[in-house]
C-alpha positions as CSV (number, residue, x, y, z in Angstrom):
1,M,0.0,0.0,0.0
2,K,1.1,3.5,-0.6
3,Q,1.5,6.0,2.2
4,K,-1.6,8.0,1.2
5,E,-3.7,4.8,1.2
6,L,-2.3,3.8,4.6
7,L,-3.0,7.3,6.1
8,N,-6.7,6.9,5.1
9,R,-6.8,4.2,7.8
10,I,-6.2,6.9,10.4
11,S,-8.9,9.2,11.7
12,I,-8.8,12.3,13.9
13,N,-12.1,13.4,15.4
14,P,-12.2,16.0,18.3
15,N,-15.1,14.1,19.8
16,I,-13.4,10.7,19.9
17,C,-10.4,9.9,22.1
18,F,-9.8,13.5,22.9
19,G,-9.0,14.2,19.2
20,K,-6.0,11.9,19.2
21,P,-5.2,10.1,16.0
22,C,-6.8,6.7,16.0
23,I,-7.1,3.7,13.7
24,R,-10.3,4.4,11.7
25,G,-13.3,2.7,13.1
26,H,-11.6,1.9,16.4
27,R,-10.7,3.7,19.5
28,I,-7.1,2.6,19.4
29,W,-4.6,5.4,19.5
30,V,-1.8,5.5,16.9
31,S,0.6,6.5,19.7
32,L,-0.4,3.3,21.6
33,I,0.5,1.1,18.7
34,L,3.8,3.0,18.1
35,D,4.7,2.7,21.8
36,F,4.1,-1.0,21.6
37,L,6.3,-1.3,18.5
38,A,9.0,0.9,20.1
39,S,9.1,-1.4,23.1
40,G,9.7,-4.5,21.0
41,T,6.2,-5.8,20.5
42,S,6.0,-7.5,17.1
43,I,3.3,-7.0,14.6
44,P,2.0,-10.6,15.0
45,E,1.9,-10.0,18.8
46,L,-0.1,-6.8,18.3
47,L,-2.5,-8.5,15.9
48,E,-3.0,-11.3,18.5
49,E,-3.6,-8.7,21.2
50,Y,-6.0,-6.7,19.0
51,P,-7.6,-9.2,16.7
52,Q,-10.0,-6.6,15.3
53,L,-7.0,-4.9,13.5
54,Q,-5.4,-5.8,10.2
55,P,-1.7,-5.6,9.4
56,E,-2.4,-2.6,7.3
57,D,-3.7,-0.8,10.4
58,I,-0.3,-1.3,12.0
59,Y,1.5,-0.1,8.9
60,A,-0.8,2.9,8.8
61,C,0.4,3.8,12.4
62,I,4.0,3.6,11.3
63,A,3.2,5.7,8.2
64,Y,1.5,8.3,10.4
65,G,4.6,8.4,12.7
66,A,6.9,8.8,9.7
67,A,4.8,11.6,8.3
68,M,4.8,13.4,11.6
69,S,8.5,13.1,12.0
70,S,9.0,14.7,8.6
71,D,7.2,17.9,9.9
72,R,7.9,18.0,13.6
73,Y,10.9,17.3,15.8
74,I,11.3,16.2,19.3
75,D,14.1,17.8,21.3
76,I,16.7,15.1,21.9
77,P,19.9,16.1,23.6
78,I,22.9,16.1,21.3
79,E,25.4,13.5,22.2
80,Q,28.8,15.0,22.9
81,S,31.8,13.2,21.5
82,A,34.3,12.1,24.1
């Protein structure tokens, strides 16, 4: 799937989940899925934990995170060389 198709699987509604980006049709935050992936949870494990999701939903969360990091930055301390 292309990024645009994947991002269509994400919804933002100010009346649902405090306006946080969610997987379309579910109240599962994109950030929750990304946190799980960052902590080492595999895609098969996520799909087992959330059987209502499809692999494309997980890829959509990754695509959303990638798109956000293209436009926004998080301050991370610069590592000083020794």
